[in-house]
C-alpha positions as semicolon CSV with decimal commas, in nm:
position;residue;x (nm);y (nm);z (nm)
1;M;-1,814;-1,456;1,125
2;S;-1,757;-1,213;1,408
3;G;-1,546;-0,900;1,433
4;T;-1,354;-0,710;1,692
5;G;-1,144;-0,399;1,670
6;G;-0,917;-0,166;1,859
7;A;-1,010;0,177;1,989
8;G;-0,959;0,385;1,679
9;N;-0,962;0,759;1,726
10;M;-1,178;0,882;1,439
11;D;-1,550;0,877;1,378
12;A;-1,754;1,014;1,091
13;G;-2,077;0,993;0,900
14;S;-2,406;1,079;1,070
15;D;-2,215;1,138;1,394
16;V;-2,052;1,448;1,244
17;P;-2,263;1,768;1,265
18;I;-2,302;1,946;0,934
19;V;-2,236;2,318;0,972
20;T;-2,463;2,519;0,745
21;N;-2,415;2,866;0,894
22;P;-2,128;3,082;0,763
23;L;-1,822;3,099;0,985
24;E;-1,816;3,410;1,198
25;H;-1,602;3,692;1,051
26;V;-1,500;3,480;0,749
27;T;-1,556;3,690;0,439
28;S;-1,429;3,446;0,177
29;T;-1,262;3,108;0,132
30;F;-1,031;2,942;-0,117
31;P;-1,131;2,727;-0,290
32;A;-1,475;2,886;-0,307
33;R;-1,784;2,682;-0,224
34;D;-1,871;2,438;-0,507
35;A;-1,555;2,540;-0,698
36;T;-1,450;2,315;-0,988
37;G;-1,120;2,257;-1,165
38;V;-0,918;2,311;-0,844
39;C;-0,590;2,122;-0,794
40;T;-0,610;1,845;-0,535
41;D;-0,316;1,992;-0,340
42;A;-0,437;2,354;-0,346
43;P;-0,379;2,540;-0,016
44;L;-0,693;2,604;0,189
45;R;-0,749;2,968;0,291
46;L;-0,995;3,151;0,516
47;I;-1,012;3,531;0,488
48;F;-1,131;3,714;0,802
49;D;-1,264;4,068;0,831
50;T;-1,082;4,110;1,164
51;P;-0,761;3,955;1,300
52;P;-0,859;3,614;1,446
53;A;-0,780;3,537;1,808
54;I;-0,554;3,236;1,859
55;G;-0,665;3,000;2,134
56;T;-0,479;2,724;2,314
57;S;-0,654;2,429;2,149
58;G;-0,887;2,335;1,866
59;T;-0,937;2,105;1,574
60;I;-0,978;2,159;1,200
61;R;-1,126;1,860;1,021
62;V;-1,142;1,834;0,642
63;Y;-1,395;1,614;0,462
64;Q;-1,473;1,537;0,101
65;A;-1,771;1,743;-0,020
66;S;-1,879;1,448;-0,234
67;N;-1,862;1,210;0,064
68;P;-1,895;1,395;0,398
69;S;-1,862;1,068;0,592
70;A;-1,501;1,024;0,476
71;P;-1,209;1,229;0,608
72;V;-0,930;1,311;0,365
73;G;-0,619;1,095;0,335
74;S;-0,384;1,326;0,524
75;E;-0,609;1,319;0,830
76;V;-0,639;0,941;0,826
77;K;-0,261;0,907;0,801
78;S;-0,194;1,144;1,091
79;K;-0,469;1,036;1,331
80;C;-0,496;0,666;1,252
81;S;-0,129;0,574;1,204
82;G;-0,142;0,345;1,508
83;D;-0,463;0,180;1,390
84;K;-0,342;0,031;1,062
85;I;-0,489;-0,316;1,025
86;G;-0,416;-0,414;0,666
87;S;-0,310;-0,323;0,315
88;G;-0,370;-0,418;-0,044
89;K;-0,374;-0,318;-0,407
90;A;-0,630;-0,209;-0,661
91;A;-0,643;-0,103;-1,025
92;G;-0,875;0,119;-1,222
93;Q;-0,917;0,244;-1,576
94;A;-1,032;0,601;-1,645
95;T;-1,161;0,735;-1,975
96;I;-0,825;0,912;-2,018
97;G;-0,475;0,768;-1,979
98;G;-0,388;0,407;-1,912
99;Q;-0,446;0,173;-1,621
100;E;-0,407;0,328;-1,275
101;N;-0,235;0,108;-1,018
102;L;-0,344;0,192;-0,664
103;T;-0,227;0,113;-0,312
104;V;-0,480;0,055;-0,034
105;T;-0,418;0,099;0,339
106;A;-0,683;-0,018;0,586
107;Y;-0,737;0,154;0,922
108;N;-0,961;0,067;1,213
109;G;-1,192;0,354;1,306
110;A;-1,386;0,419;1,624
111;A;-1,718;0,268;1,719
112;S;-2,001;0,475;1,578
113;K;-2,144;0,718;1,833
114;S;-2,496;0,661;1,699
115;N;-2,462;0,281;1,728
116;S;-2,171;0,138;1,927
117;A;-2,222;-0,203;1,763
118;N;-2,101;-0,053;1,432
119;R;-1,738;0,030;1,360
120;W;-1,582;0,262;1,105
121;F;-1,333;0,105;0,867
122;Y;-1,121;0,338;0,652
123;L;-0,964;0,236;0,321
124;H;-0,710;0,495;0,205
125;V;-0,669;0,466;-0,173
126;E;-0,367;0,630;-0,340
127;G;-0,233;0,647;-0,694
128;I;0,018;0,860;-0,887
129;T;-0,026;0,810;-1,260
130;P;-0,196;0,878;-1,494
131;L;-0,404;1,067;-1,234
132;V;-0,320;1,168;-0,878
133;I;-0,563;0,973;-0,659
134;D;-0,594;1,032;-0,284
135;S;-0,929;0,924;-0,147
136;V;-1,072;0,757;0,161
137;I;-1,349;0,501;0,153
138;A;-1,540;0,523;0,482
139;A;-1,686;0,175;0,525
140;T;-1,884;0,044;0,820
141;L;-1,866;-0,298;0,981
142;T;-2,210;-0,389;1,114
143;K;-2,391;-0,697;1,238
144;A;-2,569;-0,894;0,968
145;S;-2,859;-1,138;0,995
146;G;-2,947;-1,492;0,903
147;D;-2,649;-1,701;0,793
148;Y;-2,405;-1,410;0,817
149;G;-2,246;-1,269;1,131
150;Y;-2,111;-0,935;1,009
151;K;-2,125;-0,730;0,692
152;L;-1,897;-0,459;0,555
153;V;-2,077;-0,175;0,377
154;V;-1,839;0,000;0,136
155;P;-1,976;0,315;-0,032
156;I;-1,748;0,424;-0,319
157;P;-1,678;0,801;-0,305
158;A;-1,786;1,009;-0,603
159;N;-1,428;1,131;-0,655
160;L;-1,319;0,774;-0,730
161;V;-1,602;0,719;-0,976
162;Q;-1,535;1,057;-1,138
163;P;-1,180;1,169;-1,050
164;L;-1,199;1,473;-1,283
165;A;-1,483;1,665;-1,444
166;G;-1,597;1,466;-1,747
167;V;-1,371;1,171;-1,659
168;T;-1,516;0,846;-1,526
169;A;-1,326;0,548;-1,388
170;T;-1,395;0,175;-1,382
171;L;-1,266;-0,051;-1,105
172;L;-1,068;-0,343;-1,249
173;N;-0,971;-0,519;-0,927
174;F;-0,955;-0,452;-0,552
175;S;-0,781;-0,677;-0,300
176;T;-0,707;-0,596;0,065
177;S;-0,593;-0,821;0,351
178;V;-0,679;-0,744;0,713
179;S;-0,457;-0,884;0,985
180;G;-0,475;-0,639;1,275
181;T;-0,551;-0,745;1,632
182;A;-0,676;-0,576;1,948
183;K;-0,620;-0,722;2,294
184;G;-0,509;-1,047;2,133
185;L;-0,822;-1,080;1,917
186;P;-0,828;-1,046;1,538
187;Y;-1,017;-0,761;1,375
188;I;-1,232;-1,023;1,204
189;G;-1,222;-1,381;1,329
190;L;-1,425;-1,702;1,344
191;K;-1,677;-1,741;1,623
192;G;-1,777;-2,089;1,514
193;C;-1,786;-2,332;1,223
194;S;-2,130;-2,479;1,167
195;G;-2,138;-2,773;0,926
196;G;-1,773;-2,732;0,828
197;K;-1,841;-2,444;0,590
198;L;-1,836;-2,065;0,597
199;K;-2,091;-1,882;0,389
200;F;-2,010;-1,558;0,205
201;K;-2,230;-1,315;0,019
202;G;-2,156;-0,995;-0,168
203;T;-2,403;-0,748;-0,317
204;F;-2,259;-0,501;-0,568
205;V;-2,452;-0,191;-0,673
206;F;-2,344;-0,017;-0,996
207;T;-2,368;0,344;-1,109
208;D;-2,672;0,265;-1,326
209;N;-2,850;0,141;-1,009
210;T;-2,839;-0,224;-1,118
211;S;-2,697;-0,475;-0,872
212;K;-2,554;-0,825;-0,860
213;T;-2,542;-1,064;-0,564
214;V;-2,296;-1,352;-0,547
215;T;-2,253;-1,623;-0,284
216;D;-1,977;-1,869;-0,202
217;T;-1,858;-2,106;0,070
218;A;-1,521;-2,199;0,219
219;A;-1,425;-2,499;0,427
220;C;-1,356;-2,444;0,798
221;K;-1,296;-2,649;1,109
222;K;-1,327;-2,595;1,481
């Protein structure tokens, strides 16, 4: 398999510098660093010791503390609205409440600055009940080896595994279709069909560090 993608306008992960020094003139923030039990829609506040000067341009980017490579859902929606390439559904079961039905929206991200052969692939996961879920899975599409052309690496954010303190969630199903194109080419398309079959492989790593690898084939033709 081979993949192509449009010029998305977001990048993340190791390409994003991690700021460890305190912001100049900021005396406190809300929520506080490492705060727990904060509502997901709480307003973000910076308290300055002097009136801040307002410039003509600038950017504020918000990332999940548990997964710094993933921007939050509101940023993906606003900056990647033109880069939507697919959608799907998922379902999970937490240790409280009933089954959570989720919607999934797929967006094409930019090529990684550290390796232009890799592309960011954002999966925005949303749910309403029994818990409010708004999380972004920052996956990467990279070249594979051997019998496989490309592979999609999908790290599950900690806030999906544990949406609330003391609450864990289990994924029941996850299905997303990708159909976007760029310059007339599909985001993921066939480069060839050797022997009339496509080979697939998936490796799944669980929270207890065990893993399971499955393989399959599908018929194809030139």
